[in-house]
Structures are given as C-alpha cells and as structure tokens.
Backbone bond lengths (Angstrom), bond angles and torsions (degrees), N, CA, C in turn:
res aa  C-N    CA-C-N  psi(-1)  N-CA   C-N-CA  omega(-1)  CA-C   N-CA-C  phi
1 M - - - 1.448 - - 1.561 109.04 -
2 G 1.191 119.36 -35.06 1.436 123.27 -177.61 1.611 112.86 80.95
3 N 1.372 114.78 174.52 1.415 118.16 178.11 1.480 107.25 -69.57
4 V 1.314 121.06 126.63 1.463 121.97 177.11 1.473 117.16 -92.92
5 N 1.274 116.79 4.58 1.503 122.79 178.46 1.531 111.12 46.10
6 K 1.346 119.24 52.75 1.400 126.08 178.21 1.570 106.48 -124.83
7 P 1.373 117.82 149.67 1.453 119.31 179.45 1.517 106.57 -74.51
8 L 1.390 111.52 145.52 1.506 116.63 179.28 1.539 110.42 -61.34
9 G 1.290 105.88 149.12 1.477 113.70 179.60 1.616 114.05 96.27
10 V 1.269 114.14 -11.82 1.443 119.20 -179.62 1.503 109.60 -61.23
11 I 1.285 118.07 147.07 1.490 126.34 -177.95 1.628 104.92 -106.34
12 C 1.403 111.81 134.85 1.438 118.35 177.38 1.425 114.07 -123.89
13 S 1.374 118.21 172.29 1.440 121.78 169.81 1.387 108.73 -102.75
14 I 1.345 118.63 142.55 1.464 121.76 177.31 1.555 113.66 -129.92
15 N 1.372 114.87 126.04 1.540 117.76 -178.95 1.441 101.92 -114.86
16 C 1.266 116.90 139.07 1.575 124.07 172.21 1.592 106.36 -149.38
17 G 1.272 112.90 112.43 1.437 116.51 -177.58 1.562 109.60 61.72
18 L 1.302 116.46 -128.66 1.446 124.76 175.06 1.495 112.33 -82.10
19 E 1.281 126.06 -13.49 1.335 132.99 -165.71 1.650 103.81 -94.51
20 Q 1.315 107.00 146.27 1.434 115.39 169.13 1.550 113.77 -147.65
21 G 1.302 121.61 163.60 1.385 122.69 -172.71 1.498 108.15 174.43
22 S 1.329 115.60 -176.27 1.390 125.20 -174.88 1.534 108.58 -102.71
23 G 1.442 111.95 156.49 1.486 116.87 175.15 1.485 106.02 -133.41
24 F 1.294 118.00 164.22 1.525 126.27 176.97 1.479 113.46 -135.35
25 L 1.245 109.69 110.02 1.504 119.57 177.82 1.541 116.57 -59.79
26 I 1.334 110.68 113.44 1.501 114.10 -172.53 1.552 111.83 -107.62
27 E 1.308 113.65 -29.27 1.546 128.19 173.27 1.555 107.85 -138.87
28 P 1.321 111.75 166.84 1.412 118.06 -177.33 1.607 114.66 -50.78
29 E 1.299 109.56 -37.02 1.560 118.96 -173.00 1.584 106.92 -116.67
30 I 1.288 121.91 7.37 1.552 116.52 178.28 1.572 109.26 -129.51
31 I 1.421 104.45 131.96 1.508 116.19 176.30 1.550 105.27 -118.21
32 V 1.315 108.37 140.49 1.588 116.06 176.81 1.458 106.96 -105.14
33 T 1.410 114.04 130.08 1.406 118.79 176.46 1.526 109.14 -148.02
34 A 1.371 117.29 170.77 1.452 119.70 179.16 1.604 107.54 -70.12
35 R 1.394 113.99 147.44 1.392 120.19 175.28 1.443 115.41 -49.07
36 H 1.325 115.73 -53.18 1.512 121.26 -173.81 1.504 112.21 -57.55
37 V 1.365 118.67 -26.84 1.564 119.94 174.53 1.450 111.28 -57.47
38 I 1.263 120.25 -43.44 1.478 122.84 -174.48 1.557 117.25 -107.17
39 A 1.434 108.82 8.68 1.519 109.34 174.48 1.414 120.90 -57.14
40 P 1.420 119.93 -29.09 1.533 110.41 179.13 1.512 112.51 -77.32
41 Y 1.302 117.24 -5.96 1.450 121.87 169.04 1.577 108.72 -57.90
42 Y 1.307 115.82 -49.77 1.425 121.62 -173.09 1.522 111.09 -80.86
43 S 1.410 117.64 -38.32 1.449 122.11 -174.49 1.634 111.75 -83.05
44 E 1.281 112.10 -27.06 1.581 113.59 -165.70 1.593 104.76 -133.28
45 C 1.314 122.67 2.15 1.428 128.13 -173.23 1.569 107.40 49.80
46 A 1.295 120.25 43.19 1.434 126.23 178.18 1.598 105.83 -74.30
47 S 1.242 115.95 155.43 1.448 123.67 174.89 1.498 113.15 -76.32
48 I 1.234 119.44 144.62 1.522 126.91 169.28 1.416 110.29 -100.11
49 C 1.330 114.46 117.46 1.477 119.16 172.25 1.449 115.96 -104.72
50 V 1.204 127.63 134.24 1.452 131.14 -179.76 1.606 112.84 -116.56
51 K 1.224 110.76 129.17 1.556 111.94 179.94 1.531 105.32 -131.35
52 F 1.318 111.97 129.70 1.512 122.29 173.05 1.587 107.11 -97.71
53 E 1.261 115.85 143.15 1.397 125.18 -171.76 1.526 111.98 -52.38
54 S 1.340 119.03 -32.52 1.401 118.51 -175.99 1.612 112.03 -85.29
55 E 1.391 115.16 -3.14 1.471 115.23 -177.81 1.501 113.04 -107.86
56 P 1.323 120.47 143.83 1.390 125.63 -175.36 1.557 110.20 -75.02
57 D 1.358 113.89 -37.82 1.571 116.11 -177.26 1.511 113.06 -115.31
58 A 1.393 114.24 155.84 1.478 114.33 -179.39 1.549 112.74 -79.79
59 I 1.178 117.73 155.42 1.467 125.53 176.04 1.459 112.06 -96.37
60 P 1.301 121.18 111.67 1.537 120.64 -172.03 1.545 104.81 -78.09
C-alpha cells in the first residue's frame, strides 16, 4: 500500500471481493478492519481497495 500521507485515526472504506467495510488508520502503512472485510483476499485472492473520504479513487 505504501505510505498514504494521512493523519492517524482517519477512517476509510475498504472493498474486497463482495465484502465491504470500514478501516481505521493506526500507522502510516497499517489499517485495522474486521477480518470478514478482507476474507475474500485469503479465500479468492481478491484485490483489497482502500478509499479515504477526501480521495475520488480507491487505492488498490
């Protein structure tokens, strides 16, 4: 993902396969979310897309 240059504590949207949910930025390169949100990554090799409110496009 790389450094996203966002203040810590920012909330983002996460999409992975058919799942979606929220994430919480706790470090410049670490987002915490519920396991079910990213489960398709492990079961289907689905992409994880992250979108912060101030950005028009998701970050793969």
